[in-house]
Structure formats: structure tokens, C-alpha cells
N, C-alpha and C positions, 0 to 999 in steps of 0.2 A: 504494500500500500504506500501511496505517496502522501507525505504530510510535510508541507513546507510553507513558509511565509516569504513572499516576494514583494519587493517594492518595485512596481513596474512603471516605466515612463510611457507617455503617449506614443512615442516612436516604436517601442517594443510591441505595444498593443496593435498599432496600425500594421506593422509588419506581419503580425499573426493573423491579420484579417478580421480583427474583432471589433474595431470601431472605425468610424469615419468622422472625426471632429476636425475643427479648423484651428484649435488652439491647444497648447500643451496642457496635459492634466495627468497628475500622478495618482496612482491608487495603491492600496495595499490589498493583497490577494492571498488567501489561504486555500490550499487544495485538500480535499478529502478529510475534512475535520470530522472526527467520529462523534456522533450524537447518539447517546444511548437511550433507548426506549424503556418503558416501564417493565418490560419482560426481559431486559438485558440485551436485546438485539441491537447491533450497532448499524446505524445508517450513515452514509457518507454525504457530506455537504461541502460545497465550495462557498467561501465567504469573500465578498468584495466590499472594501471599506473606502470611504473618502480619504484623501491624503491627510487632511487636517486631523489632529487629535481631537477627540470629543465623544459625545454620546449622540447617536443617531437613531432616528426611526428606522425600523427594519422592514424590508420587503422579503417575503418568503415565497419561493417557487418550488413546489414539489412535483416531480415528474417521473413517469416510468420510461421515458424515451431517451434518457442520458443527459446528465446535467451539462455536459460540454456544449450541447446545442443551444444553451441559453446564455453563453458568455457575452455576446454582444449586448443583449438586453440587460444583463447584470451590470456591465460596464457603464451603459447609458445611465442607469438609475444611480449607480455609485457616484458618477460624475455630477449628478444633480443632487447630491446631499443625502443619500440613503445608504444604509448598510444593507447589502443584498445577500440572502442565503438561498442557494440553489441546491436542492437535495434529491438524490436518487431514491425513488420509492423502494420499499422493502422488497428484497429479492431481485432487484434490478441493478445491473452494471456494478458499481462499486459498493453497493449496500448489501449487508448480510440479510439472512432470513429467507423465507419462502414467498415467492410471488403468487398471489391469488388476487385477481382484480377486485378492487373496492373494499375488501374485507377488513384491512388494517388501517385504512386511511383516516378514520375518525380519531382513533387513539394516537396513531403516529403523527398526524397533523397537529393535534392538540399538544402532544409532548414536545414537538419541535417548536411550536409557537412559544411555549413556556421556556424552553431552552434559550431561544433567541432573545426573549425579553430580559433574561437575567445575565446576558453577557456584558462584559465591561464596556463594550463599544455601543451598547443599546440604551436608549432612553425609556425603554419599557413598552413602547408602542410598536405593534407589528401589523402590517398590512399583508394580505395574501393576493396573489395575482396568477392568472393563467387561464388557458382555454381548454374546453373539451374535458378530457380526463382530469386535467389540472384544475379545472373549475369544479368538477364533481368533488375532487379531493378537498377543495376549500369548504364546500357546503357540508361535507361529512365531518370535517374537523370542527366546523361551527356548531354542530350539534352538541359538542362537549362544552361550549360556551366559556372559552377562556376570557378572563378579564383583560388580557393584554391584546386581544384581537380588536384592532381599531378601525379596520376598513377592509373591504374585499373588492377586487376587480375581476368580474366573472364573465369570461368570453364564452359564447356558444355553449350554453349549459342547459341540460334538462332540468326539470323540477321534480322528477320521480324516475327512478331507474326502470321500473316496470312500465309505467303508463306512457312515457314518451322518451325512452332511451333504448333499452334492449327490446322492448315491445312498443307498438303504437296501435291504439285501438284494439288492443289484445292480440294483434298479429305480431309474429316474431320478426324483428328487423334483421332478416337473415343475411343479406349481403354484407352489411356492416359487421354484424356479430361474428360471422365466419372469418372474414378477411382480417379483422382487427385482432381477434383472439389468436388466430394462427400467427399473425405477425408479432405478437408479444408472448407467444407460448414458450419461447426459450429465453435464456438469459439475455441474449442480444441477437436479433434476427438480421441476417444479411439480406439486403434487397435482392441480390442475385438469386438466393434460394427461393424467395417468394415468386420471382419471375419464372421459375421452372415449373410452377404449378399450372396444370391445365384447368384454368378457372371455369370456362364454360361447362366442361364436363363435370367438374367438382360441384358447381352450383346445383346441378341436377341430380346429385347423388341422393339415394334414398336408403334408409331414412335420413332426414336432415340431422338427427341426433348424432349420427356417426360420420358426418361429412368431414369434420376436422380431423378425425382419426384416419379417414381415407386419404386425406391430403398429407398426412405424415407429421403434422405439428399440432397435436391436441393438448391444450391446457385443461386442467380439471374443471375450471369454472365454466367452460363452454358447455359441457355436458350438464352441469348444474343449472345453467340458464334454461336449457331445454326442459330439464326435469321439473323445474318450478314454472309451470305453464300458466299459472294465474298469480294474482298479486297476493301471495301468501305471507307467512311469517318471515320467510327468507328475504323477500323484497321489502317488507315493512321495516325490518331491522336496518335497512340501508337507505331509509327515507329521511328527508329533512322537512317535509311538509308540516310537521307539528311544531317547528321552532320559529316560524315567522313572527309570531306574537311575542316571542321572548328574546329575539335577536336585535339588540340595540346597536346595530352596526350599519354605517353607510355602505351602500353597494353600488358600484358602477357596472351596469349590465350591458353587454354588447352581443348582438345577434345578427342573423342574416335571413333575408326572405327565402333563400334557397338552402338554408341550413337544416339539417335533420332535427336539431334541438330547438328550432324556432319557437314552438309553442311553450316549451319549458322555460326558455329565457324570458318570454313575456309573462308567464305565470309567476316566476320568481320576482320580477319587478312589480307586477300588479299587487301581489299579496303582501310584499314588504311595504309598498307604498300605502297599503290599506291597513295592515295589521301590526307592523313593527311598532315598538315603543316610540312615544313622541320624541322628536329630535332625529331619530334614525329614519322615521317615515318620510320626512321632508328631504332627506339627503339621498334618496334613491334617484338614479339616473338611468335612462334607457336610450341606446343608440342602435338602430337597425338599418343596415344598408342592403343593396341588392347583391348579397354575397353568399357564397357557399361555405362549407365547413372549413373555416380558416383561410379561404380564398377571398381577399378583400378587393377584387376587381382591378380595373373597370370591366373586363370581359369575363362573364361567367356563363359557360356553355356556349351557345350560338350567338349570344347578344352582348354587344358592347354598350354599357350604360353611360358612357361618357366620363371625362376626366373628373367631373364633380363628384362622382361616386367613390373615387379612390382617395379618401381623406386620410390625414395623418392621425391615425387612431392612437398612436403612442403619445403624441403631443397632448391629445385630450386626456389621456390617462394620467400623464404627468401633472397637468394643470389641476386635475381633480384631486390627486394625491397630495400635491403641495398644499392645497387648502385643508383637506380633511385630516391629514396626518401631521403636517408641519404647522398648520394654523395660519398659513399665508393669506393675507387679505387680497386675493387676486380676482375676486368677483365670481368664483366658480359656484358659489351658493346661489347666485342669481341666474345661472345658465338654465335654459329650458329643461324641464324634467324629461321630456321626450323629444328626440330628434330621429325622424324616420325619412328614408329616401322614398319619394314617390316615383315609381316607375311610370313610363309613359310620358310624364312631364320631365322626368330625369332631373329632379331637383329635390333638395332637402326641405323638409317641413319641420318647424318647431311647434310643439304642442304641450299643453299643460297636463293632459290626461291621455290614456289609451284605453279604449278607442277615443278619439277626439270628441268633445261634447257636441260639436256641430254636425256629426254624422248620425243618421237614424237607421234603425233596422228596417229593411225592405225585403219582402218575400217575392221572389221570382219563381212562378209556378211552372212545372213541366207540362208540356202539351204535345200531343201527336195524334195521329190516326192509327197508331199501332205499328208505325214503320220508322222508328227513330234510329235504327241501326246505321252506323257510319255517318260521315259528314254530309253525305248526299241524301240522307233520310229526311223525314218530315218533322223531326223534333224541333220544338220551339220553346222559348222562355218568354213569360210576360208577367206583369203584375196582376193580370186578370185571373181569377180563380177558375179552375176547370169545371165543366158541366159533365155531360155524359161523353166520355172518351174511352176508346178501347185501350187496354194496357200495352206496354211494350215487353217483348220477350227476347231472351237470348240464351244460348247455352254456354256454360262455363266448363271448359275441359282443362283440368289441371295439367294434362300432358302438352297442352299448347297455350300457355299463359300469355297474357298481355305483357310484353317486355317493358322493363324500366326504360324511360326516356327522359333523363334529366330529373330535376327536383332535388329533394334533400337527401342525397346519398353521401356516403363516406366509405373509404377515405382515399380511394384511388380512382380518379375520373376516367382512367384508361380501362378499368374493369366495369365500373358503373358510371356512365356520364352524369355529371351533375349540372345544376343551374337551369337556365332558360334554354329550351330547345324546341325545334319545330315538331309539332305533334301530328302532322298530316298523315304520316305512315300509321300511327296508332289509330287515328280516326277512320282509317280505311278498313278496319277489321269488323267483322260482323258480330263480334262479341263485345263491342263498344257502342253504347247508346250516346247520341250527341244531341244536345239541345242548345239553341242559340237565340238571342234576341236579334231583331232586324238591325241593319247598319245604323249607327247612332247619327242623329241629326245635330247633336251637340255633345260635348265631352261629358263623361260620367266619371265621377270621382268615388272610388271605393277604398275605404280605410277601416280595417278591423277584422274580426274573426269571420271565418267562412264555415257555415253549418249547412249540411245537406240532410234534409228530412225526407226519408223515403218510406212509402208504404209498399211493401214487397213480400213476395212469397217465393219459396224454393222447394224443389223436390228432395233436397238434402236435409239431414239433421243438423248440419253445421256447414256454413259457407262464408265467404267474404263479400263485402261490398266496398267498392272503391269509388272515389269521386275526385275530379280534377277540374279546377277553374282555369279557363283559357282566355287569352286576349287574341282574337282573330283580326288580323290586319287586312286592309283591302287587297293587298297583293297575295293573300292566301296564307301568309306565315301565321301559324297557330302557336302562340307562345304560352307555355304553361306558367301559371302564376303560383299555384299552391295545390296541394292534394292531400288526401287522407284515406284511411281504411278503417273498416270495422269488421272484426271477427264476430260472427253472429252469436256465438255462445256467450259473448260478453256484452250483449245488447242491454242488459240490466246493470251489470256490475263486473269489473275486472277481478273482483275477489271471489265471486260466486258464479261460475259459468253455468249456463243452462241451455241444453240442447233444444232445437226447434221441433215443432210438429210439422212434418212435411205437408205442404199445401196450404197451411194456415197463413193468413196475412198478418204481418207484424209491422209496427212502426219502428223504424231504425233511424238513428241519428249518427251521421258520419262527421267527425271533427276533421275538417279539411284544412286546418291551419289558419294563418292570418296573412293579410297582404296589404299593400298600399300601392294602388295603381290608378292611373288616369287613363280610362278608355277614351281614346281620341275620337273626334268626329269621323264617321265612316267605319270605325271599328265595330266589332261585335263581341259581346260578352257571351261566353260559351261554357257549358257544363258537360263533362264526360262522365258516364256511369259505367262501371264494369265490375269484375270480381277478382281481378289479379293485377299485380304490379311487381313483376319478378325479374331479377332476384332481389330487388330491394326488400320485399316481404316474402316470407316463405309461402308456398302454395297451400291453400286449404285443399285437403284431399277429398272433401265432401262426404266422408264416411261416418263422421261423428266421433272418430278417434282423435286423439291429440295429433294434429297434422305433422309435427316434427318427429313423431315416433312411428309414423305410418309409412308403409311401402306400397300401398295400393291406392288407386284413384277411382272415383266415380264422376261421371258427367252430371252436373247440376243444371236443371232447367229453371231459369230465373224469370220472374215476372215483376215488373215495376208498374204500379198503379198510379193513375193521375186522373181521378174523376171527382165528382162533387163530394162523395163521402170519404174519399181517400186521396186527398190533394197532396202530392209530393212537391217539394219546393227547395230552393236554395235560399238561405237567409244571409243577406249581405248588409254591411253598414255603408250607407251611401250619403254623400253630401250633395244634395240635389240643387242647392241654390248658392254654391260657392264658386 
């Protein structure tokens, strides 16, 4: 193990490719400092300190991806007056112990916060920062409620590991779970090894439960994720939803419209802004851009959202930390609570609330004469409620699922393309129902959650329902905005699955995420309905068995109703007069 204290000049750092500053700056740097956890396991941390002697507020970054990857970030904050601790998670790289995703982060995070606060270079205040797993790590550590935790910067983070991380709408987030768990299944995964995997074939491996083992890199937690197919005690023990009202901590939340954790990021912000103790409630900030998971634009998928979308998010983070950790009077407390990028207009909007107070919920009802299959069918949307209309029907065959085309995927766009993509190929399938409004005579502004309410029946005891909101341009480009899925057995609760009665009509609600989009004049608002989005989500086998444990398929005959007694609709938040 390395353990050394170096005094590094700006020139040495620049030569190492770690910083790009315009003026000399000297730092102190410690490698692989051993931090002992409550059970005696030693975790390795790199510590970066400002050149001047003194006591500093600390920033903690805990990562399973190797702390060396955060040196540029650590140097940046150390040069701006913070002590920075970057630590390898338990069982990863230089840290001892056994790696098992999520299970140790609450206690290890708390213990490291306490350690950092008591160091001679610390003033006792600790902020945490990081995205994705490193944001989840922060929230799990926050459940232990350290008195030294002074602020959090949470990038692209779910609000619950079952409901909107490993599962979504009860469906297994298969593509992400498989690739990520295999990629972290060993002490350090070489990219070359992952590139040797025949991913298209592996994605189709049955049962899904054994897919990681078939790929040769199975960590124990992947099988456990499949085993715990509902939100049971396993998942509740890893939740932070119960602490919002007790967490007196300012949080800077950052998300993306095409991020798989988009809804979780919004829920974390909304609930902290509503439920946190007074003082922390007012200190919540939310920034959402047209970004994918850690890809901060300007081009995400097939669409370039313009240079305005690629903001300096680190500068915003620094300004916020300077105020809430150092107490600098830089006006950050007066910044708008919500900053969101409005696609279509391709400009940022500042709001006091989310959804904004000026938007109102509007129902757009599904209509057709029973022929809504594909984009050339007769499916329409309107504010007028349906009368007597025949239902739409399609067959969902798990052996030929609707392929994933953009949206909130992770973590390799070469395996599962992410972001905004043209949906015309998807809309040509006869297992996709398409409903559109006529071309707009004036722009339509949509900002807020997207809920799809379906009256539907199936011949299966369990099946999936998918929904996708699309912006159709006059040139035919059909850009996905957001989407969602509901596994039918969870139509009442993700904790208590209940199989369906074949042929019975049920009311289903598909949480299709949130968006901020200006549908321009001549564009059309469009809704796609189907039963698969693969490999982003595992295929429902339609047998009634847990899909991830099943090796057999059945074709499900699906019926979507939209008549006077069973009016299906999409609920959007619309600013009609702005």
C-alpha cells in the first residue's frame, strides 16, 4: 500500500493531466490514508488539502469506480478552499472488505463523515458530492444522520432502489442491472473484457436470473436483485424515503430529462422541499437539463440541444457550496429553487416550484376506430372525452419485443442508445399503438409529470404496459421525450403483487416520467402504447411466473379501451396561456 504526503506544485499537477488552471497553486496531497470502519475494515482514501495551514470544510466523495478518477475534481475543490476526501468503497480497488453493492454504504459513509470531521485539517463541516452510485451512497449515509453532514450535492439519483432504480414500475431494469453488475463484479473490470461479451445474445439469455453467470462475471447481488422481485424487507432496508422529514441538510439536486433516475431526482427534491426541517426546506435546489446519465450535452442521442444546454455545472456546484458550507454571502440563497431546460425552445427556465404553478393538468383522451396500430393508424388524442368507440388490440410476443430506442438507459450508449432518438422505426410495428393530436396551430408548453391512465385487459395473468411521449416534427422526426412501464402484478402496490384475471378490464396507471418541452407550431404531441421496451426492461413472459426466473413465453392478446365508460387518457401539465 502507498501512504505518502506530497506537496505538489501546479506544474506537477498540470503535467499529470489533473488540472487546467491559469495561475500557480500548491496543494498538499495524501494517498491511501487508511480509514477504519466500525467493524475494523480499512478503507483507502486520498486526501487533498489547500496549501495554507488551517481548518477547512471537507468534501467527501465515495466511489466504487476508483478514486484516481476523481483527482481533477478533488484538485479543483482543494484549490477553492476545501479539504477533499476521495475514498474507494468497501471491497473496491485499494479498500479492504467484500464488495456487495449498496449494503455497506450507510455505515461506511457515516463512519467516514465522522472521521473527516475530526481530522486536524477539518472545521467539522462535511459536504458529500457525487452522481449515480455516489449519490445513492450519500443518501444511504444520510440515513445515519451525522451531525457533521452539512450539505449534499446529489447528481442523477433515484429516490428508492426498488421503485425507480433497479426496478421501474415493478419491471426489472434489466439492461442496466446486467451490464453494471457485471462491470463491477470483480475487483476492477477491464473495459477490454467487457467488450468481449456478446451482448445481444446475452440480453436474450433465459432465465434472466442466470444471465450474469452466463456472461462469466456474476456478483452475488445481481442474483439477489432478481430474487427480491417486489419491494420487500431487502429493499426497504436500503431506502431513505423515511428520512426526508428528519434530514436538516441543504441538497443540490441535478438530473437529466433522459436520465434513468429522473423521477427519483425530482422526488428527492420535491419531498425535501416539502418535508425537510425548516431552514433545510428552503435550501433545496433542482437543476434538470436535456441530459442522459452523466452525459451533460449538448448532443444526447440524435438531437443537439444547443450550446445553452451545456452549462458549467461544476461552477454552480461551487457557488452553492461556498454559500452553504463556507457561509459566503454570494447570493446563492436567492438563486431560483428550480432551473429546468425547456426542450423545443432550447432555453433554461427559472421556476419557484415543480411543477410550475402556472401549469395545469390537462387530460388528452385516446380515440380511434379500433385501428391505432402504427403511425399510419387512426389513433388520435384530444381533450374531448370519448363516446362509443371500439377498443384497440395488439399482440405482445415476448420473443419479438419492442426494442429500446433511446430514453433513460445506462451506462453504455453503444449497447443501449440513450437520449432523444427518432422513433419512426418503433412506430412502424404492429404491436405499437400510436395516438396523436393534429398539427399545432400555436406552440404548446408542457412542464411536469406524465401519467398514462389506461383501461385495459389481457389474456395473460401478468403482462407489461409501456407508454412513451413523443414530439413529432413536420419533417417526420419523432423525438421521444419520456417513457415508462408498469408490470401489471404491481398495479396496486410494488410491495404486494397481485396477478390478473385474464379478460377482466382493469384501470392501470403508467408513470411515464416528467418532461419540459415546447411543442412548436406545426408539431404534434404523440403517445405510444405497447408492452415491451427491451433490453432496457426485462421481458414479461406473460405466464404469471416471476419473469426473471422464467424460461418460457406466452403471447398476450392486449386490449386498450377508450369509450364513455372506460376513457383512457394521458395526463399532462400544460401552460396554455404563457
